[in-house]
C-alpha positions in Angstrom: 57.9 18.8 -19.6 61.6 18.9 -20.5 62.9 22.2 -21.9 66.2 22.2 -23.7 67.8 25.4 -24.8 69.4 25.4 -28.2 71.5 28.4 -29.6 69.7 31.7 -30.0 65.9 31.5 -30.2 65.6 27.7 -30.6 63.9 25.6 -27.9 63.1 21.9 -27.7 60.3 20.6 -25.6 59.8 17.0 -24.7 56.8 15.3 -23.2 55.5 11.7 -23.2 58.2 10.6 -25.6 57.5 13.3 -28.2 59.5 16.4 -29.2 58.4 19.8 -30.3 61.0 22.3 -31.7 60.6 26.0 -32.0 62.5 28.4 -34.3 65.5 26.3 -35.5 67.1 29.2 -37.3 70.5 29.9 -38.9 72.0 30.9 -35.5 71.0 27.5 -34.0 72.8 24.2 -34.3 72.8 22.4 -37.7 70.8 19.5 -36.2 68.5 21.7 -34.1 65.4 20.4 -35.8 66.4 16.8 -36.3 64.5 14.3 -34.1 61.4 16.6 -33.8 57.9 15.3 -34.1 56.6 18.8 -34.9 58.2 22.2 -35.6 56.9 25.7 -34.9 58.3 28.8 -36.6 57.4 32.3 -35.4 58.5 34.3 -38.5 60.6 34.5 -41.6 63.8 36.1 -40.3 66.8 33.8 -40.9 67.8 33.6 -37.2 64.3 31.9 -36.7 63.6 30.2 -40.0 66.3 28.3 -41.9 65.0 26.3 -44.8 67.9 23.9 -44.8 67.4 22.9 -41.2 63.7 22.4 -41.8 64.2 20.4 -45.0 66.7 18.1 -43.1 64.2 17.3 -40.4 61.3 16.8 -42.9 63.4 14.5 -45.1 64.7 12.5 -42.2 61.2 11.7 -40.9 58.2 11.7 -43.2 55.9 12.1 -40.2 57.3 15.5 -39.1 55.0 18.5 -39.7 55.5 22.2 -39.4 53.1 24.9 -38.1 53.9 28.5 -39.1 52.6 31.7 -40.6 51.9 32.3 -44.2 55.2 34.1 -45.1 57.2 31.0 -44.0 54.7 28.4 -45.2 54.8 29.7 -48.8 58.5 29.2 -48.9 58.5 25.5 -48.1 55.0 24.0 -48.3 55.3 23.1 -52.1 58.1 20.7 -51.4 56.2 18.9 -48.6 52.5 18.9 -49.4 50.2 18.4 -46.5 52.9 18.7 -43.9 53.2 22.5 -43.6 50.3 24.2 -41.8 49.5 27.9 -41.9 48.3 29.5 -38.6 47.6 33.0 -37.3 46.5 34.9 -34.2 43.7 33.1 -32.3 44.2 29.7 -33.9 44.5 26.6 -31.7 45.9 23.2 -32.7 47.7 20.1 -31.3 51.2 19.3 -32.5 53.3 16.3 -31.2 50.8 16.0 -28.3 51.2 19.6 -27.2 48.2 22.0 -27.2 49.1 25.2 -28.9 47.4 28.6 -29.0 48.7 31.3 -31.4 49.1 34.9 -30.1 50.3 38.0 -31.9 50.5 39.3 -35.4 53.4 41.6 -36.0 57.2 41.7 -35.5 58.5 44.3 -33.1 59.5 47.6 -34.6 63.2 47.6 -35.6 63.1 51.1 -37.0 60.2 53.2 -38.4 61.7 53.1 -41.9 61.7 49.3 -41.9 58.3 47.7 -42.8 57.0 45.4 -40.1 56.6 41.7 -41.0 54.3 39.2 -39.5 55.2 37.3 -36.3 53.3 34.9 -34.1 53.9 33.6 -30.6 53.0 30.1 -29.3 51.4 29.4 -26.0 52.0 25.8 -25.1 49.9 23.5 -22.9 47.6 26.1 -21.5 50.5 28.5 -20.5 53.2 26.1 -19.4 55.5 27.8 -21.9 55.2 30.9 -24.1 57.6 31.7 -26.9 56.8 35.1 -28.4 59.2 35.1 -31.4 60.4 38.6 -32.1 57.7 40.6 -30.3 56.7 41.5 -26.8 53.3 39.9 -27.1 51.3 39.5 -23.9 49.0 36.5 -24.2 45.5 36.7 -22.6 46.4 33.7 -20.4 48.7 33.2 -17.3 52.2 32.1 -18.3 54.3 29.7 -16.2 57.5 29.8 -18.2 58.3 32.7 -20.5 60.9 32.3 -23.2 62.3 35.8 -22.9 63.9 37.6 -26.0 66.6 39.1 -23.9 68.6 41.0 -26.5 67.8 42.1 -30.1 68.2 45.0 -32.5 64.6 45.9 -31.8 64.7 46.1 -28.0 66.3 47.8 -25.0 66.6 46.3 -21.6 63.9 48.6 -20.0 61.4 47.1 -22.5 62.6 43.6 -21.6 62.1 44.3 -17.9 58.7 45.8 -18.5 57.7 42.9 -20.6 58.5 40.4 -17.8 56.5 42.7 -15.4 53.5 42.7 -17.7 53.4 38.9 -18.5 54.2 38.0 -14.8 55.5 34.5 -15.5 56.5 32.2 -12.7 60.0 32.1 -14.4 61.6 33.6 -17.5 64.4 31.8 -19.4 66.6 33.8 -21.8 66.4 33.2 -25.5 67.4 35.4 -28.5 70.8 35.8 -27.0 73.3 34.9 -29.8 74.5 38.6 -30.0 74.8 39.0 -26.3 78.5 38.7 -25.2 79.6 37.0 -22.0 80.7 40.3 -20.7 77.2 41.7 -20.9 75.3 38.7 -19.5 75.9 39.6 -15.8 74.4 43.0 -16.4 71.3 41.6 -18.0 71.0 38.9 -15.3 71.3 41.4 -12.5 68.9 44.0 -13.9 66.2 41.7 -15.2 66.5 39.6 -12.0 66.2 42.5 -9.7 63.5 44.5 -11.6 61.4 42.0 -13.6 59.5 40.6 -10.6 59.9 37.0 -11.7 62.6 34.4 -11.4 65.1 35.0 -14.2 67.0 32.0 -15.5 69.5 31.2 -18.2 70.5 27.9 -19.8 73.6 27.3 -21.8 72.8 25.8 -25.2 72.4 22.1 -24.8 71.3 22.3 -21.1 67.8 21.3 -20.0 65.3 22.0 -17.2 62.0 20.6 -16.1 59.1 23.1 -16.5 
């Protein structure tokens, strides 16, 4: 499986000539969703869900379909009947040849005064890759490659480190990093790498790795 990092929380996975895109939001490239056979969206926040990027992909290829939770589906499903599928915790499905399990229900707490929205994570091909969206969800299945939300308004580095320790992936690649400056990256690399207990890796947007 080929993993390509796009900006912020967006990831492209390619296998057997088919492409799955996760979270092509407003912080990602304009064409982040183009060329996808299927798209997964974890939640409604604009850095993960951008209607314009999704519409561009769906209009460019009438075979493209989206799997997401209800709060996103209700915003775009009317324009593309039969192509937007609503999922929730515990669901399983196949998209673009990838086997998907849905884990999690709520976004991480940003502040107690801010109501929590829904959020789901996607476990792909039996644990080859896990993308948690904006939550520190621990799936009930071993994970080989964790897409690690490394920096966010709702987290601190100790929580990120403990999350890696709890999931125990073979490797963790940074995502959710658009607000992380280049000056801070070595600090995160050093501390997560030294304390997380798993191989900690980072890809520049546009770069790829085999997982």
